[in-house]
C-alpha positions, 0 to 999 in steps of 0.5 A, a space after each residue: 650046818 657049815 663044815 669043819 675045815 682044819 687046814 684052810 691052806 688046802 682050799 681056794 676061797 671064792 665069795 660073792 659080794 652083795 648078801 655074802 660079804 656085805 649086807 644088801 641095801 635098798 639101793 645098790 649105791 648104799 651098800 657098804 662093807 664093814 671095816 671088820 669085814 675087810 679085816 676078815 678078808 685080809 686075814 682069810 687071804 693070808 690064811 689061804 696063801 692069797 687064794 681068795 677071790 670075790 665073784 660078784 655081779 658088780 663092776 670090778 671098779 665098784 668092788 675095788 672101791 667097796 673093799 679098799 684098801 684090799 685089792 683082790 683077784 676078782 670077777 665082775 658082772 657075773 663073770 663077764 669081767 675077771 682080774 686074775 691074781 697077777 692083775 691081768 684083766 679078762 673079758 668074756 662076752 660079745 659087746 652089744 653095739 646098741 647097749 646104750 640105746 637099750 639102756 636109754 629105752 629101759 630108763 624111758 620105760 621106768 620114768 613113771 615108776 618111782 623106786 625102780 632103779 636102773 644101774 649101769 654096768 660094763 656090758 650090762 644094766 641092772 633093773 632093781 625093784 627092791 623098793 617096789 616089789 609089786 612091780 616085779 612082773 612089769 620089770 620082767 616084761 621090760 627086761 625081756 622086751 629089751 633083749 628081744 631084738 638083741 640075741 647077744 644079750 640075756 636076762 639074769 634074774 636075781 634078788 629083786 633085780 633083773 640084769 640085762 647083760 652081754 652073753 658070756 662067762 658066768 660065775 662057774 666059768 670064772 671059778 674054773 679059770 681061777 682054779 687053773 692059775 696060781 695061787 688057786 691051782 691044785 686047791 679045793 674050792 670053797 664058794 659062798 653066795 646067796 643068789 640065783 646067779 651063784 648056782 652055776 658056781 655051786 655046780 662047778 664047786 660040787 663037781 670038784 668035791 669042794 665046799 658050796 655054801 648057800 647064804 639064806 633059805 631058798 632052794 639051792 645046789 649048795 651042799 651047805 647053808 648059812 642062815 645069813 651072812 653073820 653066820 657065814 662070817 663067824 665061820 670064816 673068822 674061825 677058819 682064819 683064827 685056826 690058821 693064825 694059831 697054827 702059824 703061831 706055833 
């Protein structure tokens, strides 16, 4: 069950994107955010006094395009990128000089594997096998081989994806960074996410006495669970509705 929250004005909201704000698609470029969801995010931002951020594995530019016309505080590439509420950009991680060569090697490795998708990101590359789940072991081996000679790179497993990215900040780190700044400072964090990379964020939120919400059924550190993103969105919509009713009094 999801918790009862009477006064959203005390909280800072952090939301993952794929699987939490938007439905996961077979191909990353096919993901779309419904207009009703964008309207919901806008209502939540107003209700929370602008203390709403998206914390995602996507590039910031991609997040902005998906959420347009909203432009929110956001963290991208699982914490390597961050744009704060004032619009300042932050980078956490050491650049890999050979990343382009690593990506080309991965692309060459999967040429014969129809359905395996290589997604380029800033400071990272994602190897998606959602269309070919039987190739999980092969994709894992490719990802691990890619970082073998590059200690500045790491492999992050996710839902039908292996991400190869520069070592650096994670989702917990960026939530901590936001909470040190206005308008997030002094608020109780709420974080909802659906994937393995969200677990570090749940740990930070739990340590601060916040509300951690896992979307889906897999094992988690989160204290609460939503069966799917539709249940989560209904809960978030109720938070926004109650806040709007309070303002109208």
